[in-house]
C-alpha positions, 0 to 999 in steps of 0.5 A, a space after each residue: 301554449 298561446 301561438 303568439 308566444 310560441 311564434 317568438 321561440 327559437 329552438 337550437 338543436 345540436 347533434 353530433 358524436 359523443 365528445 364532438 363538442 355539443 355541449 361546449 357549443 351550446 354554452 357558446 350559443 347561450 352566451 351569444 343569444 339574448 334571452 336563452 336558456 340551455 336544456 337537454 332531452 336526457 336531463 330527465 333520463 339522467 335524473 331518473 337514473 341517478 335516483 333509480 340507481 342512486 348514482 351522483 347526478 353530476 356524474 351523468 353530465 360528463 363524459 368521464 362520468 358516464 363512462 364510469 363502471 357501476 359495479 352493481 349492474 356490471 355496466 358503465 353509466 352510459 349503458 344504464 342511460 341508453 338502456 333505460 331510455 330505450 326501456 321507457 320508450 318501449 313501454 310507453 310506446 312513445 319514441 318522444 317521451 323525453 322531447 315531451 319533458 322538455 316541451 313542458 319546460 318550454 310551455 312553463 317558461 314562455 319568457 324564454 326566447 332561445 332554447 338551446 338543446 345540446 343532445 339531439 340524438 334521435 328523429 323522434 325528438 324534433 318531430 315531438 318538438 314540431 308537433 307540440 310547438 308548430 310555430 317555433 323556429 327550429 335550427 338543427 346544427 351538426 357538430 363534426 369533429 374529425 377526432 370523435 368516432 362514434 359507437 355503433 349505439 343507436 343513439 350515436 348513429 340515428 342522425 348520420 344522414 340527417 339533414 340539418 340547417 348547418 354543419 359546424 366543424 370542431 377542431 377543438 378551438 373555442 374561438 373558431 366555434 364561437 365564431 362559427 355560431 356567431 356568424 349562424 346567429 347573425 344570419 
């Protein structure tokens, strides 16, 4: 990719526990930022799991859908996603495999200035983005919702002590989230 194009890209990574409001915050930021696009590291995982297990792809985008028990596998859709993602990382020896799909998406769309990724869960994801897009400006945000408690799954806990650019409390108010994100963007 042309470094002059990459230099104008901002990548906004949202971390937080499942149900903390990352997707909502990402949608709010997309409305605030000009020339923005929302994507996810898990998009390709969800596409592949949907096809592999013959699941409705849209159900994998909601907390309720991911909690659905898949009778044929005796697991929830969330368990299938986590296990499939981990297996692909192990087989390919590439912990940033899903981030590479996002890098490809960014490279195919150089006209988009702001990329909002609302499901940052692993250090390897941000490392992959930094490696392949070294001139992009990366903004890391963590959504904290005291009503939400993590599971012991590594996808929930790896970033517990990550240093981030911004910590955003989410008390459930869209207005408060909007105000906090607007303030961050205008800095």
